[in-house]
C-alpha positions as a Markdown table, in Angstrom:
| # | Residue | x | y | z |
|---|---|---|---|---|
| 1 | Met | 0.0 | 0.0 | 0.0 |
| 2 | Arg | 1.4 | 3.4 | -1.0 |
| 3 | Thr | 1.7 | 5.3 | 2.2 |
| 4 | Leu | 2.5 | 8.9 | 3.0 |
| 5 | Ala | 3.9 | 9.3 | 6.6 |
| 6 | Phe | 4.4 | 12.6 | 8.5 |
| 7 | Asp | 6.7 | 12.9 | 11.4 |
| 8 | Gly | 5.0 | 15.5 | 13.7 |
| 9 | Arg | 7.7 | 16.0 | 16.4 |
| 10 | Met | 7.8 | 19.6 | 15.5 |
| 11 | Gly | 4.2 | 20.2 | 14.9 |
| 12 | Ala | 2.5 | 21.2 | 11.6 |
| 13 | Ala | 1.1 | 24.2 | 10.0 |
| 14 | Gly | -0.3 | 24.8 | 6.5 |
| 15 | Asp | 2.8 | 26.1 | 4.8 |
| 16 | Met | 4.9 | 23.3 | 6.3 |
| 17 | Leu | 2.5 | 20.7 | 4.9 |
| 18 | Leu | 2.7 | 22.4 | 1.6 |
| 19 | Gly | 6.5 | 22.3 | 1.7 |
| 20 | Ala | 6.7 | 18.8 | 2.9 |
| 21 | Leu | 4.4 | 17.4 | 0.2 |
| 22 | Leu | 6.4 | 19.3 | -2.5 |
| 23 | Ala | 9.7 | 18.0 | -1.1 |
| 24 | Ala | 8.3 | 14.5 | -1.1 |
| 25 | Gly | 7.6 | 14.6 | -4.9 |
| 26 | Ala | 4.2 | 16.4 | -5.4 |
| 27 | Asp | 4.2 | 18.5 | -8.6 |
| 28 | Arg | 4.3 | 22.3 | -8.2 |
| 29 | Lys | 2.0 | 22.6 | -11.2 |
| 30 | Ala | -0.8 | 20.9 | -9.3 |
| 31 | Leu | -1.2 | 24.2 | -7.3 |
| 32 | Ser | -2.3 | 26.3 | -10.4 |
| 33 | Pro | -6.1 | 26.0 | -9.8 |
| 34 | Val | -5.6 | 28.1 | -6.7 |
| 35 | Glu | -3.4 | 30.7 | -8.4 |
| 36 | Asp | -6.0 | 30.9 | -11.1 |
| 37 | Ala | -8.8 | 31.5 | -8.7 |
| 38 | Leu | -7.1 | 33.9 | -6.1 |
| 39 | Ser | -4.8 | 36.8 | -6.4 |
| 40 | Ile | -1.9 | 34.9 | -5.0 |
| 41 | Glu | 1.0 | 32.8 | -5.9 |
| 42 | Tyr | 3.0 | 30.2 | -4.1 |
| 43 | Ala | 6.7 | 31.2 | -3.6 |
| 44 | Val | 8.7 | 28.0 | -3.3 |
| 45 | Ser | 12.3 | 28.2 | -2.2 |
| 46 | Glu | 14.9 | 26.0 | -0.4 |
| 47 | Val | 16.1 | 27.1 | 3.1 |
| 48 | Asp | 18.3 | 25.8 | 5.7 |
| 49 | Arg | 16.8 | 24.8 | 9.2 |
| 50 | Cys | 19.6 | 23.8 | 11.6 |
| 51 | Gly | 21.4 | 22.1 | 8.9 |
| 52 | Ile | 18.3 | 20.4 | 7.2 |
| 53 | Ala | 17.6 | 21.5 | 3.7 |
| 54 | Ala | 13.9 | 22.2 | 3.6 |
| 55 | Thr | 11.3 | 23.5 | 1.2 |
| 56 | Arg | 9.7 | 26.7 | 2.2 |
| 57 | Val | 6.3 | 27.8 | 0.7 |
| 58 | Glu | 5.1 | 31.3 | 1.1 |
| 59 | Val | 1.6 | 32.6 | -0.2 |
| 60 | Leu | 2.2 | 35.9 | -1.7 |
| 61 | Leu | -0.3 | 38.5 | -3.1 |
| 62 | Thr | -0.1 | 39.3 | -6.8 |
| 63 | Asp | -2.5 | 42.3 | -6.6 |
| 64 | Ala | -0.3 | 45.4 | -6.3 |
| 65 | Asp | -3.2 | 47.3 | -4.6 |
| 66 | Ser | -3.6 | 44.8 | -1.9 |
| 67 | Asp | -1.0 | 46.1 | 0.5 |
| 68 | Gly | 0.3 | 49.6 | 1.1 |
| 69 | Asp | 4.0 | 49.2 | 1.4 |
| 70 | Gly | 4.9 | 45.8 | -0.1 |
| 71 | Ser | 6.7 | 44.4 | 3.1 |
| 72 | His | 6.0 | 41.1 | 4.6 |
| 73 | Ala | 3.4 | 40.5 | 7.1 |
| 74 | His | 4.6 | 38.8 | 10.3 |
| 75 | Asp | 3.0 | 35.4 | 9.7 |
| 76 | Asp | 2.6 | 33.1 | 6.8 |
| 77 | His | 0.5 | 30.4 | 8.6 |
| 78 | Ser | -3.3 | 30.4 | 8.8 |
| 79 | His | -5.2 | 30.3 | 12.1 |
| 80 | Ser | -8.8 | 29.5 | 12.6 |
| 81 | His | -8.7 | 31.4 | 16.0 |
| 82 | Ser | -8.5 | 35.2 | 15.9 |
| 83 | His | -5.0 | 36.2 | 16.3 |
| 84 | Asp | -4.5 | 39.9 | 15.9 |
| 85 | His | -1.0 | 39.0 | 14.5 |
| 86 | Asp | 1.3 | 36.1 | 15.2 |
| 87 | Glu | 4.7 | 37.5 | 15.3 |
| 88 | Gly | 6.8 | 35.5 | 17.7 |
| 89 | His | 4.5 | 32.5 | 18.0 |
| 90 | Gly | 4.9 | 29.0 | 16.7 |
| 91 | His | 6.3 | 28.6 | 13.2 |
| 92 | Ala | 5.1 | 32.2 | 12.5 |
| 93 | Gly | 7.2 | 35.0 | 11.2 |
| 94 | Asp | 10.2 | 35.2 | 8.7 |
| 95 | Asp | 13.8 | 35.5 | 9.5 |
| 96 | His | 13.9 | 39.0 | 8.1 |
| 97 | Ser | 11.5 | 41.4 | 6.3 |
| 98 | His | 11.9 | 42.1 | 2.6 |
| 99 | Ser | 10.0 | 42.4 | -0.7 |
| 100 | His | 9.6 | 39.8 | -3.2 |
| 101 | Ala | 9.7 | 40.2 | -7.0 |
| 102 | His | 9.3 | 37.2 | -9.3 |
| 103 | Asp | 10.1 | 36.6 | -12.9 |
| 104 | Asp | 6.4 | 35.9 | -13.8 |
| 105 | His | 5.2 | 39.1 | -12.2 |
| 106 | Asn | 8.0 | 41.5 | -12.5 |
| 107 | Asp | 5.8 | 44.6 | -12.6 |
| 108 | His | 4.3 | 43.9 | -9.1 |
| 109 | Val | 5.7 | 44.0 | -5.7 |
| 110 | His | 4.6 | 40.9 | -3.8 |
| 111 | Thr | 3.5 | 40.8 | -0.2 |
| 112 | His | 2.7 | 38.1 | 2.2 |
| 113 | Ala | -1.0 | 37.2 | 2.1 |
| 114 | Glu | -1.2 | 36.8 | 5.8 |
| 115 | Gly | -3.3 | 39.6 | 7.3 |
| 116 | His | -4.4 | 40.9 | 3.9 |
| 117 | Gly | -7.3 | 40.4 | 1.7 |
| 118 | Pro | -10.8 | 39.6 | 2.7 |
| 119 | Asn | -11.9 | 37.6 | 5.8 |
| 120 | Arg | -14.9 | 35.4 | 4.8 |
| 121 | Ala | -17.7 | 33.6 | 6.7 |
| 122 | Tyr | -17.9 | 29.9 | 6.6 |
| 123 | Ala | -20.6 | 30.0 | 3.8 |
| 124 | Glu | -18.5 | 32.4 | 1.7 |
| 125 | Val | -15.5 | 30.1 | 1.9 |
| 126 | Val | -17.6 | 27.1 | 0.8 |
| 127 | Glu | -19.0 | 29.0 | -2.2 |
| 128 | Leu | -15.5 | 30.2 | -3.2 |
| 129 | Val | -14.1 | 26.6 | -3.1 |
| 130 | Glu | -17.0 | 25.1 | -4.9 |
| 131 | Glu | -16.4 | 27.7 | -7.7 |
| 132 | Met | -12.8 | 26.6 | -8.2 |
| 133 | Asp | -11.7 | 24.4 | -11.1 |
| 134 | Leu | -10.9 | 21.4 | -8.8 |
| 135 | Pro | -11.1 | 17.6 | -9.1 |
| 136 | Thr | -14.1 | 16.3 | -7.4 |
| 137 | Ala | -12.2 | 14.5 | -4.7 |
| 138 | Val | -10.0 | 17.5 | -4.0 |
| 139 | Arg | -13.0 | 19.8 | -3.7 |
| 140 | Ala | -14.6 | 17.3 | -1.3 |
| 141 | Asp | -11.5 | 17.2 | 0.9 |
| 142 | Ala | -11.1 | 20.9 | 1.1 |
| 143 | Leu | -14.6 | 21.4 | 2.0 |
| 144 | Ala | -14.4 | 18.7 | 4.8 |
| 145 | Ile | -11.4 | 20.5 | 6.2 |
| 146 | Phe | -13.1 | 23.8 | 6.3 |
| 147 | Glu | -16.1 | 22.2 | 8.0 |
| 148 | Ile | -13.7 | 20.8 | 10.6 |
| 149 | Leu | -12.3 | 24.3 | 11.2 |
| 150 | Gly | -15.8 | 25.8 | 11.2 |
| 151 | Glu | -17.1 | 23.3 | 13.7 |
| 152 | Ala | -14.1 | 23.9 | 16.0 |
| 153 | Glu | -14.6 | 27.7 | 15.7 |
| 154 | Ala | -18.3 | 27.3 | 16.5 |
| 155 | Ser | -17.8 | 25.1 | 19.4 |
| 156 | Val | -15.1 | 27.4 | 21.0 |
| 157 | His | -17.4 | 30.6 | 20.5 |
| 158 | Gly | -20.8 | 28.8 | 21.1 |
| 159 | Thr | -22.1 | 29.6 | 17.7 |
| 160 | Asp | -23.8 | 27.7 | 14.9 |
| 161 | Leu | -21.6 | 26.5 | 12.0 |
| 162 | Asp | -23.6 | 28.6 | 9.4 |
| 163 | Asp | -23.2 | 31.8 | 11.5 |
| 164 | Thr | -19.4 | 31.2 | 12.0 |
| 165 | His | -17.2 | 33.9 | 10.8 |
| 166 | Phe | -13.6 | 32.8 | 10.0 |
| 167 | His | -11.0 | 35.3 | 10.8 |
| 168 | Glu | -7.5 | 34.6 | 9.4 |
| 169 | Val | -8.7 | 31.2 | 8.1 |
| 170 | Gly | -11.2 | 33.0 | 5.8 |
| 171 | Ala | -8.4 | 34.9 | 4.0 |
| 172 | Asp | -6.8 | 34.1 | 0.8 |
| 173 | Asp | -3.7 | 32.6 | 2.3 |
| 174 | Ala | -5.5 | 30.1 | 4.4 |
| 175 | Ile | -7.7 | 29.1 | 1.5 |
| 176 | Ala | -4.3 | 28.7 | -0.4 |
| 177 | Asp | -2.9 | 26.5 | 2.3 |
| 178 | Ile | -5.8 | 24.1 | 2.7 |
| 179 | Val | -6.9 | 23.8 | -1.0 |
| 180 | Gly | -3.1 | 23.6 | -2.0 |
| 181 | Ala | -2.4 | 20.8 | 0.5 |
| 182 | Cys | -5.5 | 18.9 | -1.0 |
| 183 | Leu | -4.2 | 19.4 | -4.5 |
| 184 | Leu | -0.7 | 18.1 | -3.6 |
| 185 | Leu | -2.0 | 15.2 | -1.6 |
| 186 | Asp | -4.2 | 14.2 | -4.7 |
| 187 | Asp | -1.0 | 14.5 | -6.9 |
| 188 | Leu | 1.1 | 12.2 | -4.6 |
| 189 | Asp | -1.8 | 9.6 | -4.8 |
| 190 | Ala | -1.1 | 7.9 | -1.5 |
| 191 | Glu | -3.5 | 5.2 | -0.5 |
| 192 | Arg | -3.0 | 5.9 | 3.2 |
| 193 | Val | -1.8 | 8.9 | 5.2 |
| 194 | Val | -0.4 | 8.6 | 8.8 |
| 195 | Thr | 1.1 | 11.0 | 11.2 |
| 196 | Thr | 3.0 | 10.4 | 14.5 |
| 197 | Thr | 1.9 | 12.2 | 17.6 |
| 198 | Leu | 1.8 | 15.9 | 16.9 |
| 199 | Ala | 3.8 | 18.3 | 19.1 |
| 200 | Thr | 1.7 | 21.4 | 20.1 |
| 201 | Gly | 4.6 | 23.5 | 21.6 |
| 202 | Gly | 3.9 | 25.4 | 24.8 |
| 203 | Gly | 3.6 | 28.9 | 26.3 |
| 204 | Ser | 0.8 | 31.1 | 25.2 |
| 205 | Val | -0.5 | 33.1 | 22.3 |
| 206 | Glu | -2.2 | 36.4 | 22.0 |
| 207 | Met | -5.6 | 36.2 | 20.3 |
| 208 | Ser | -8.2 | 38.9 | 19.8 |
| 209 | His | -10.2 | 37.3 | 22.6 |
| 210 | Gly | -7.4 | 37.3 | 25.0 |
| 211 | Thr | -4.2 | 35.4 | 25.9 |
| 212 | Tyr | -4.5 | 31.5 | 25.7 |
| 213 | Pro | -2.2 | 28.6 | 26.5 |
| 214 | Val | -0.9 | 26.5 | 23.9 |
| 215 | Pro | -2.5 | 24.3 | 22.4 |
| 216 | Thr | -5.2 | 26.9 | 21.5 |
| 217 | Pro | -8.9 | 26.2 | 22.0 |
| 218 | Ala | -9.4 | 25.4 | 18.2 |
| 219 | Val | -6.6 | 23.0 | 18.1 |
| 220 | Val | -8.0 | 21.2 | 21.1 |
| 221 | Glu | -11.4 | 21.0 | 19.5 |
| 222 | Ile | -9.9 | 19.5 | 16.3 |
| 223 | Ala | -7.8 | 17.0 | 18.2 |
| 224 | Glu | -11.0 | 15.6 | 19.7 |
| 225 | Arg | -12.2 | 14.8 | 16.2 |
| 226 | Ala | -8.9 | 13.4 | 15.0 |
| 227 | Asp | -7.4 | 9.9 | 15.1 |
| 228 | Trp | -3.9 | 11.1 | 16.2 |
| 229 | Ser | -2.6 | 12.3 | 19.5 |
| 230 | Leu | -1.1 | 15.4 | 20.9 |
| 231 | Gln | 1.9 | 16.0 | 23.0 |
| 232 | Gly | 3.2 | 19.2 | 24.6 |
| 233 | Gly | 6.5 | 20.9 | 23.9 |
| 234 | Pro | 9.3 | 20.6 | 22.9 |
| 235 | Ile | 9.6 | 24.4 | 23.0 |
| 236 | Asp | 7.5 | 27.3 | 24.2 |
| 237 | Arg | 6.1 | 28.3 | 20.8 |
| 238 | Glu | 3.0 | 27.4 | 19.0 |
| 239 | Leu | 3.9 | 24.6 | 16.9 |
| 240 | Leu | 0.6 | 23.1 | 15.8 |
| 241 | Thr | -1.8 | 25.6 | 14.1 |
| 242 | Pro | -5.4 | 24.9 | 13.6 |
| 243 | Thr | -5.0 | 24.9 | 9.8 |
| 244 | Gly | -2.4 | 22.1 | 10.1 |
| 245 | Ala | -4.4 | 20.3 | 12.6 |
| 246 | Ala | -7.5 | 20.4 | 10.5 |
| 247 | Ile | -5.8 | 19.1 | 7.4 |
| 248 | Leu | -4.3 | 16.3 | 9.3 |
| 249 | Ala | -7.5 | 15.5 | 11.1 |
| 250 | His | -9.3 | 14.8 | 7.9 |
| 251 | Val | -6.5 | 13.0 | 6.0 |
| 252 | Ala | -4.3 | 11.2 | 8.5 |
| 253 | Asp | -4.6 | 8.3 | 10.8 |
| 254 | Gly | -2.6 | 8.3 | 14.0 |
| 255 | Thr | 0.4 | 6.1 | 14.6 |
| 256 | Glu | 2.6 | 5.7 | 17.6 |
| 257 | Ser | 5.8 | 5.4 | 15.5 |
| 258 | Leu | 6.7 | 5.6 | 11.9 |
| 259 | Pro | 5.4 | 2.7 | 10.0 |
| 260 | Ser | 7.6 | 0.1 | 8.1 |
| 261 | Leu | 8.0 | 1.7 | 4.6 |
| 262 | Asp | 10.1 | 0.9 | 1.5 |
| 263 | Ile | 10.7 | 4.6 | 1.0 |
| 264 | Asp | 10.5 | 6.0 | -2.5 |
| 265 | Ala | 10.8 | 9.7 | -1.6 |
| 266 | Ser | 11.1 | 12.0 | 1.5 |
| 267 | Gly | 11.5 | 15.6 | 2.2 |
| 268 | Tyr | 11.1 | 18.5 | 4.7 |
| 269 | Gly | 8.7 | 21.3 | 4.8 |
| 270 | Ala | 10.1 | 24.5 | 6.6 |
| 271 | Gly | 8.4 | 26.6 | 9.2 |
| 272 | Gly | 9.0 | 30.3 | 9.1 |
| 273 | Trp | 11.1 | 30.6 | 12.2 |
| 274 | Asp | 14.7 | 29.4 | 12.3 |
| 275 | Leu | 15.0 | 28.0 | 15.9 |
| 276 | Asp | 18.3 | 28.0 | 17.7 |
| 277 | Asp | 18.8 | 24.3 | 18.4 |
| 278 | Arg | 16.0 | 22.4 | 16.6 |
| 279 | Pro | 15.2 | 22.1 | 12.9 |
| 280 | Asn | 11.7 | 23.7 | 12.4 |
| 281 | Val | 10.6 | 21.2 | 9.9 |
| 282 | Leu | 7.9 | 18.7 | 9.1 |
| 283 | Arg | 9.2 | 15.6 | 7.5 |
| 284 | Ala | 7.2 | 13.6 | 4.9 |
| 285 | Met | 8.1 | 10.1 | 3.6 |
| 286 | Val | 6.4 | 8.2 | 0.8 |
| 287 | Gly | 6.7 | 4.5 | 0.1 |
| 288 | Asp | 5.1 | 1.1 | 0.1 |
| 289 | Gly | 4.0 | -0.1 | 3.5 |
| 290 | Ala | 2.8 | -3.6 | 4.3 |
| 291 | Gly | -0.6 | -4.1 | 5.9 |
| 292 | Arg | -0.5 | -4.6 | 9.6 |
| 293 | Leu | -2.8 | -4.7 | 12.7 |
| 294 | Arg | -3.7 | -1.6 | 14.4 |
| 295 | Arg | -2.1 | -0.7 | 17.8 |
| 296 | Asp | -4.6 | -0.2 | 20.5 |
| 297 | Glu | -3.6 | 1.3 | 23.8 |
| 298 | Ile | -4.9 | -0.8 | 26.8 |
| 299 | Thr | -4.3 | -1.9 | 30.3 |
| 300 | Val | -5.5 | -5.2 | 32.0 |
| 301 | Leu | -7.2 | -5.4 | 35.4 |
| 302 | Glu | -7.4 | -8.7 | 37.2 |
| 303 | Thr | -8.8 | -9.9 | 40.5 |
| 304 | Asn | -9.3 | -13.4 | 42.1 |
| 305 | Val | -12.6 | -14.2 | 43.7 |
| 306 | Asp | -13.9 | -17.3 | 45.4 |
| 307 | Asp | -17.3 | -16.2 | 47.0 |
| 308 | Val | -19.1 | -14.4 | 44.1 |
| 309 | Pro | -22.4 | -15.9 | 43.1 |
| 310 | Pro | -22.6 | -17.1 | 39.5 |
| 311 | Glu | -25.3 | -14.7 | 38.7 |
| 312 | Val | -23.1 | -11.7 | 39.6 |
| 313 | Leu | -20.2 | -13.3 | 37.5 |
| 314 | Gly | -22.6 | -13.7 | 34.6 |
| 315 | Asp | -23.6 | -10.0 | 34.7 |
| 316 | Leu | -20.0 | -8.7 | 34.8 |
| 317 | Gln | -19.7 | -8.3 | 31.0 |
| 318 | Arg | -22.7 | -5.9 | 30.9 |
| 319 | Ser | -21.9 | -4.1 | 34.1 |
| 320 | Leu | -18.3 | -3.4 | 33.3 |
| 321 | Ala | -18.9 | -2.5 | 29.7 |
| 322 | Glu | -21.1 | 0.4 | 31.0 |
| 323 | Val | -18.0 | 2.0 | 32.4 |
| 324 | Gly | -15.5 | 1.3 | 29.6 |
| 325 | Ala | -14.4 | -2.3 | 29.7 |
| 326 | Arg | -13.6 | -3.4 | 26.2 |
| 327 | Asp | -13.5 | -7.2 | 27.1 |
| 328 | Val | -14.2 | -9.4 | 30.2 |
| 329 | Ser | -13.0 | -13.0 | 30.7 |
| 330 | Ile | -13.7 | -15.1 | 33.7 |
| 331 | Val | -11.5 | -18.1 | 34.2 |
| 332 | Pro | -11.9 | -21.0 | 36.7 |
| 333 | Thr | -9.0 | -21.5 | 39.0 |
| 334 | Thr | -7.9 | -23.0 | 42.3 |
| 335 | Met | -7.2 | -20.6 | 45.2 |
| 336 | Lys | -5.6 | -20.9 | 48.7 |
| 337 | Lys | -6.7 | -23.9 | 50.6 |
| 338 | Ser | -7.6 | -25.6 | 47.4 |
| 339 | Arg | -10.9 | -23.7 | 47.2 |
| 340 | Pro | -12.4 | -23.2 | 43.7 |
| 341 | Gly | -12.5 | -19.6 | 42.5 |
| 342 | His | -12.4 | -17.5 | 39.4 |
| 343 | Ile | -9.9 | -14.9 | 37.9 |
| 344 | Val | -11.6 | -12.0 | 36.4 |
| 345 | Lys | -9.7 | -10.3 | 33.6 |
| 346 | Val | -10.7 | -7.0 | 32.1 |
| 347 | Ile | -9.3 | -5.1 | 29.2 |
| 348 | Cys | -9.9 | -1.4 | 29.0 |
| 349 | Arg | -8.3 | 1.8 | 28.0 |
| 350 | Pro | -5.7 | 3.3 | 30.3 |
| 351 | Glu | -8.0 | 6.4 | 31.0 |
| 352 | Asp | -10.8 | 4.1 | 32.0 |
| 353 | Ala | -8.9 | 1.9 | 34.4 |
| 354 | Glu | -9.8 | 3.5 | 37.7 |
| 355 | Arg | -13.5 | 3.7 | 37.0 |
| 356 | Val | -13.6 | 0.1 | 35.7 |
| 357 | Ala | -11.7 | -1.1 | 38.8 |
| 358 | Arg | -14.1 | 0.7 | 41.1 |
| 359 | Arg | -17.1 | -1.0 | 39.4 |
| 360 | Leu | -15.4 | -4.4 | 39.5 |
| 361 | Ala | -14.8 | -3.9 | 43.2 |
| 362 | Glu | -18.4 | -2.8 | 43.8 |
| 363 | Ala | -19.8 | -5.7 | 41.8 |
| 364 | Thr | -17.8 | -8.5 | 43.3 |
| 365 | Gly | -16.7 | -7.3 | 46.7 |
| 366 | Thr | -13.1 | -8.0 | 45.9 |
| 367 | Leu | -10.6 | -6.3 | 48.2 |
| 368 | Gly | -8.0 | -5.6 | 45.5 |
| 369 | Val | -7.7 | -5.3 | 41.8 |
| 370 | Arg | -4.3 | -5.7 | 40.0 |
| 371 | Glu | -3.3 | -3.6 | 37.0 |
| 372 | Ser | -0.8 | -5.6 | 34.8 |
| 373 | Gly | -0.1 | -2.7 | 32.5 |
| 374 | Ala | -0.2 | -4.6 | 29.1 |
| 375 | Gly | 0.5 | -1.3 | 27.3 |
| 376 | His | -1.2 | -2.2 | 24.0 |
| 377 | Arg | -2.7 | -4.9 | 21.9 |
| 378 | Trp | -2.8 | -5.5 | 18.1 |
| 379 | Val | -6.3 | -5.4 | 16.7 |
| 380 | Ala | -7.8 | -5.8 | 13.3 |
| 381 | Asp | -9.7 | -3.0 | 11.7 |
| 382 | Arg | -13.4 | -3.9 | 11.8 |
| 383 | Glu | -16.2 | -3.0 | 9.4 |
| 384 | Tyr | -19.8 | -4.0 | 9.5 |
| 385 | Glu | -21.8 | -4.9 | 6.4 |
| 386 | Thr | -25.6 | -5.6 | 6.4 |
| 387 | Val | -26.7 | -8.2 | 4.0 |
| 388 | Val | -30.2 | -9.3 | 3.1 |
| 389 | Leu | -31.0 | -13.0 | 3.2 |
| 390 | Ser | -34.1 | -14.3 | 1.4 |
| 391 | Val | -35.7 | -17.4 | 2.8 |
| 392 | Asp | -39.0 | -18.7 | 1.3 |
| 393 | Gly | -39.8 | -15.3 | -0.1 |
| 394 | Glu | -39.2 | -13.4 | 3.1 |
| 395 | Glu | -36.2 | -11.1 | 3.6 |
| 396 | Phe | -34.0 | -10.8 | 6.7 |
| 397 | Glu | -31.3 | -8.2 | 7.4 |
| 398 | Val | -28.1 | -9.8 | 9.0 |
| 399 | Thr | -25.0 | -7.9 | 10.1 |
| 400 | Val | -21.6 | -9.4 | 9.2 |
| 401 | Lys | -18.3 | -8.2 | 10.8 |
| 402 | Ile | -15.3 | -7.9 | 8.5 |
| 403 | Ala | -11.8 | -8.0 | 9.9 |
| 404 | Ser | -8.9 | -6.6 | 7.9 |
| 405 | Asp | -5.3 | -5.2 | 8.4 |
| 406 | Thr | -4.4 | -1.6 | 7.7 |
| 407 | Asp | -3.7 | -2.6 | 4.1 |
| 408 | Gly | -7.3 | -3.6 | 3.7 |
| 409 | Thr | -6.6 | -7.4 | 3.4 |
| 410 | Val | -9.5 | -9.3 | 4.8 |
| 411 | Phe | -8.7 | -12.3 | 7.1 |
| 412 | Asp | -12.0 | -12.9 | 8.7 |
| 413 | Val | -15.7 | -12.6 | 8.0 |
| 414 | Ser | -18.2 | -13.6 | 10.8 |
| 415 | Thr | -21.9 | -13.1 | 11.2 |
| 416 | Glu | -23.2 | -11.5 | 14.3 |
| 417 | Tyr | -24.8 | -14.3 | 16.2 |
| 418 | Asp | -27.8 | -12.7 | 17.5 |
| 419 | Asp | -29.0 | -11.6 | 14.0 |
| 420 | Ala | -28.2 | -15.2 | 12.8 |
| 421 | Ala | -30.2 | -16.7 | 15.7 |
| 422 | Ala | -33.2 | -14.4 | 15.0 |
| 423 | Val | -33.3 | -15.7 | 11.5 |
| 424 | Ala | -33.0 | -19.3 | 12.5 |
| 425 | Asp | -35.8 | -19.0 | 15.0 |
| 426 | Ala | -38.0 | -17.3 | 12.2 |
| 427 | Thr | -37.2 | -19.8 | 9.4 |
| 428 | Gly | -36.4 | -23.1 | 11.1 |
| 429 | Leu | -32.9 | -23.1 | 9.4 |
| 430 | Pro | -29.9 | -24.0 | 11.5 |
| 431 | Val | -28.0 | -21.0 | 12.8 |
| 432 | Arg | -24.8 | -22.4 | 11.2 |
| 433 | Glu | -26.4 | -22.3 | 7.8 |
| 434 | Val | -27.7 | -18.8 | 8.3 |
| 435 | Met | -24.1 | -17.7 | 9.2 |
| 436 | Gln | -22.7 | -19.4 | 6.1 |
| 437 | Arg | -25.2 | -17.8 | 3.8 |
| 438 | Ala | -24.6 | -14.3 | 5.2 |
| 439 | Glu | -20.8 | -14.6 | 5.0 |
| 440 | Arg | -20.9 | -15.7 | 1.4 |
| 441 | Met | -22.8 | -12.6 | 0.4 |
| 442 | Val | -20.2 | -10.3 | 1.8 |
| 443 | Ser | -18.0 | -8.5 | -0.8 |
| 444 | Arg | -14.3 | -8.8 | 0.1 |
């Protein structure tokens, strides 16, 4: 499976994603639909970040009347929260201020788009993106990312999505970041995108609504919807912007470590700041990765009991599942003085362990619950497909569970027992035959 992997140890922003994708092999020409639709251009250059050669992408205005003096704005990243300006924060800012002139627009002085141009409401952004000459899949991805940003903004400010007014994220540079990233992702044509845990940075940022700690409220809201994880640090700057978070929330699965890849290409996207002791870059790698099981963070709780009624033991699966147990096993054993007893073993997420242990103690009366700290388990991806069985002219819906690895290779298909039993009761067919019929109908 062709896989694109991001290394998020220095966070991510819209311009860093653009640079990383170009450095990993995406075609610069793929960005032309955005330049055709907006008065901007993408300025691509090679820079040095602590000894790492990285690709820098800046969104520049091409309209000579859009800025008074032609100087750089402080920040070339987009933010869905309302920064007054972002100098000194995160990846924001350039190493120095200067004007740009480019061969294809020699009669114009170019300025950074950040802080310039119109700020649009969510509905206006949607209309603008829909009018762009984009492949259908790219348009859908871009709109989905703006919806993630809009919902985060609405949640933070307690407004409805349709009433949400984007601030910097409604401006041309933010649209260029998001739509441009979708175009470059489409050009790379990866079947799967993953990212390691994303660093948020630390400290605080000045926003129009006040001073907020990093990660900002919008980033936190977006992370709640994402598959990947966050971690603080490693420096006191804003390393993960809402735009970067929203793009990755839509396109990337989370992974604890970089996957096994037969790498075809790799590259680095540069952030605006040149940090003293760390390369301010986002690394991207593209290659063929073998399918694997998904890593699921868990802990295991255990207790030994020898005086619990069977009715209580029989109800533990339901009772513990209510507070977060993933699985419950009850194993007969021999306890001290050769008394018969049971080992109750419960799998749950680490964050649910204390709550599950409390319920286990309340339900069984045990005086102690052990936590073995398994760390993780390897689990298959699971999908559910509903098939329709026809028996003697009557139709029945049956749910079938499909297990596969991350490459999409199916290695198990099993019918949900309760559905099969209900069909068997209604038709007189053996449960086993109902299950076999349903499983044969599943598309693999």
